[in-house]
C-alpha positions as CSV (number, residue, x, y, z in Angstrom):
1,X,-38.8,10.8,-35.0
2,X,-38.0,11.0,-31.3
3,X,-41.3,9.8,-30.4
4,X,-40.8,7.0,-32.9
5,X,-37.6,6.0,-31.2
6,X,-39.5,6.1,-27.8
7,X,-42.1,3.8,-28.8
8,X,-39.6,1.7,-30.1
9,X,-37.6,1.2,-26.9
10,X,-40.8,0.9,-24.7
11,X,-41.5,-1.9,-26.9
12,X,-38.5,-3.8,-26.9
13,X,-38.6,-3.3,-23.2
14,X,-41.8,-4.5,-22.6
15,X,-41.0,-7.6,-25.0
16,X,-37.8,-8.2,-23.0
17,X,-39.5,-8.3,-20.0
18,X,-42.6,-11.0,-20.8
19,X,-42.2,-14.0,-19.3
20,X,-40.9,-17.2,-20.6
21,X,-43.4,-19.5,-21.6
22,X,-43.8,-22.4,-18.6
23,X,-41.4,-24.9,-18.6
24,X,-38.8,-23.0,-20.7
25,X,-35.9,-21.8,-19.4
26,X,-34.2,-18.7,-21.0
27,X,-31.0,-19.3,-22.9
28,X,-27.9,-18.4,-21.2
29,X,-24.6,-19.2,-21.1
30,X,-22.3,-21.0,-18.7
31,X,-18.4,-21.0,-18.2
32,X,-17.1,-23.5,-15.9
33,X,-13.6,-23.0,-14.4
34,X,-11.5,-25.5,-12.3
35,X,-8.4,-23.9,-10.4
36,X,-5.9,-26.5,-9.5
37,X,-2.9,-25.7,-7.6
38,X,0.1,-28.1,-7.1
39,X,2.7,-26.9,-4.1
40,X,5.3,-29.2,-2.3
41,X,4.2,-30.6,0.5
42,X,6.4,-30.7,3.8
43,X,10.5,-31.6,3.5
44,X,9.8,-34.6,0.7
45,X,10.7,-33.6,-3.0
46,X,8.0,-35.9,-3.8
47,X,5.1,-35.3,-1.9
48,X,2.2,-32.6,-3.5
49,X,-0.7,-31.1,-2.2
50,X,-3.2,-30.0,-4.7
51,X,-5.7,-27.1,-3.8
52,X,-9.0,-27.3,-6.2
53,X,-11.2,-24.6,-6.3
54,X,-13.9,-25.0,-9.1
55,X,-16.5,-22.3,-9.8
56,X,-18.5,-21.4,-12.6
57,X,-19.7,-17.8,-14.2
58,X,-24.0,-17.6,-15.4
59,X,-25.6,-15.4,-17.6
60,X,-28.5,-14.7,-19.8
61,X,-28.0,-14.2,-23.3
62,X,-30.1,-11.2,-23.0
63,X,-29.4,-8.9,-19.8
64,X,-33.1,-7.7,-20.2
65,X,-34.9,-11.2,-19.5
66,X,-35.0,-12.3,-16.0
67,X,-33.5,-15.4,-15.4
68,X,-35.7,-18.1,-12.9
69,X,-33.9,-20.1,-10.2
70,X,-31.5,-22.9,-10.9
71,X,-29.5,-25.4,-8.9
72,X,-26.0,-26.3,-10.0
73,X,-23.9,-29.2,-9.1
74,X,-20.4,-29.8,-9.5
75,X,-18.5,-33.4,-8.9
76,X,-14.9,-33.6,-8.5
77,X,-13.1,-36.8,-9.8
78,X,-9.8,-37.7,-8.7
79,X,-7.5,-40.8,-9.6
80,X,-5.3,-43.1,-7.3
81,X,-1.8,-41.9,-8.3
82,X,-0.4,-45.5,-6.8
83,X,-2.8,-47.6,-9.1
84,X,-2.0,-45.5,-12.3
85,X,1.5,-45.4,-12.2
86,X,2.6,-48.7,-10.1
87,X,0.0,-50.8,-11.2
88,X,-1.0,-49.5,-14.5
89,X,-4.7,-49.3,-13.6
90,X,-7.2,-46.1,-13.8
91,X,-8.9,-45.9,-10.6
92,X,-11.4,-42.8,-10.2
93,X,-13.1,-41.8,-7.3
94,X,-15.9,-39.0,-6.6
95,X,-13.8,-36.4,-4.2
96,X,-16.6,-34.0,-3.9
97,X,-20.4,-33.9,-5.0
98,X,-22.1,-30.3,-4.0
99,X,-25.0,-28.5,-5.1
100,X,-25.6,-25.2,-4.7
101,X,-28.6,-22.8,-5.1
102,X,-28.6,-20.1,-7.9
103,X,-31.0,-17.3,-7.3
104,X,-33.6,-15.8,-9.4
105,X,-32.7,-12.3,-10.8
106,X,-34.4,-9.7,-12.8
107,X,-31.8,-9.5,-15.6
108,X,-29.3,-12.0,-17.2
109,X,-26.3,-9.9,-15.7
110,X,-23.1,-12.1,-15.4
111,X,-22.9,-13.7,-12.0
112,X,-20.0,-15.9,-10.7
113,X,-20.7,-19.1,-8.2
114,X,-18.0,-20.7,-6.4
115,X,-17.9,-24.3,-5.0
116,X,-16.2,-25.3,-2.1
117,X,-12.4,-25.8,-2.5
118,X,-10.6,-29.1,-1.9
119,X,-7.4,-30.2,-1.1
120,X,-5.5,-33.5,-2.0
121,X,-2.0,-35.2,-1.4
122,X,-0.1,-37.4,-3.8
123,X,3.2,-38.5,-4.9
124,X,4.4,-36.6,-8.0
125,X,6.6,-39.1,-9.5
126,X,5.3,-40.7,-12.2
127,X,7.1,-44.0,-11.7
128,X,6.9,-47.4,-9.9
129,X,8.0,-45.8,-6.9
130,X,4.7,-43.9,-6.5
131,X,3.7,-43.9,-2.8
132,X,0.0,-43.0,-3.9
133,X,-2.6,-40.1,-3.1
134,X,-5.3,-38.6,-5.1
135,X,-4.8,-36.0,-7.9
136,X,-7.6,-34.5,-10.0
137,X,-9.0,-35.4,-13.2
138,X,-12.2,-34.8,-13.9
139,X,-15.1,-32.5,-13.5
140,X,-18.9,-32.8,-13.9
141,X,-21.0,-29.6,-14.0
142,X,-24.9,-29.9,-14.1
143,X,-27.2,-26.8,-14.0
144,X,-31.1,-27.4,-13.3
145,X,-34.0,-25.3,-13.5
146,X,-35.7,-25.5,-9.8
147,X,-39.0,-25.8,-11.0
148,X,-38.9,-28.5,-13.6
149,X,-35.4,-30.2,-12.6
150,X,-34.6,-30.7,-16.1
151,X,-31.0,-30.3,-16.7
152,X,-30.7,-27.0,-18.6
153,X,-26.4,-27.2,-19.0
154,X,-24.3,-30.2,-18.6
155,X,-20.3,-29.8,-19.1
156,X,-17.7,-32.4,-18.2
157,X,-13.8,-32.7,-19.1
158,X,-14.2,-36.5,-19.4
159,X,-14.6,-36.9,-23.2
160,X,-16.0,-40.7,-23.0
161,X,-18.7,-39.5,-20.8
162,X,-19.4,-36.4,-22.6
163,X,-19.6,-38.4,-25.9
164,X,-22.2,-40.9,-23.8
165,X,-24.4,-38.5,-22.5
166,X,-24.7,-36.9,-26.5
167,X,-26.3,-40.0,-27.2
168,X,-28.0,-41.2,-23.8
169,X,-29.0,-38.1,-22.0
170,X,-30.2,-40.4,-19.1
171,X,-26.8,-41.4,-18.1
172,X,-26.3,-37.9,-16.9
173,X,-29.0,-38.3,-14.1
174,X,-27.2,-41.6,-13.3
175,X,-23.6,-39.9,-12.9
176,X,-24.8,-36.9,-11.2
177,X,-26.1,-39.3,-8.3
178,X,-23.0,-40.6,-7.5
179,X,-22.1,-39.4,-3.8
180,X,-18.7,-38.5,-2.6
181,X,-16.5,-41.7,-2.2
182,X,-18.1,-43.3,-4.3
183,X,-15.9,-45.1,-7.2
184,X,-15.9,-43.4,-10.6
185,X,-16.5,-45.7,-13.6
186,X,-13.6,-46.2,-16.0
187,X,-15.4,-47.0,-19.1
188,X,-18.7,-45.8,-20.2
189,X,-21.6,-47.6,-21.8
């Protein structure tokens, strides 16, 4: 009986370490987290500073299957508070666009990666006295296989963009190519 259990253990270990077919990234789990902290800026009661800290957790669904190298990209989108509350217009901007490497590992263990933090200043009053600034609005996250450059995971909290990308996946690359400082669309077609 012990011998049979031993053979099953060796067999499952060998099967788990069998490499994935070329072009097939092993199944995984990704969890994106955007930490946002607001605090008063100076002595003015209406000015606020916002610290934005994006990060994600990445793990394989099996801890016995190796994960190949990947790259993660994060876009942070802000909105102009004066345009929003005084002019009643939505004006969005790409605050940051950053890509970081995700090294290969021999197992699917959980790992956490952080992107560079950002700081913005804005007027906290949500009325027509708003003097402007930028505040966090959306994130867009993509995880790509380094070998094939295919998108393994795509996440955003921008619901219109998420719905568009479900029906038209080619739009993901178009959005991910936006540079820091560029305008972010307010409608998606």
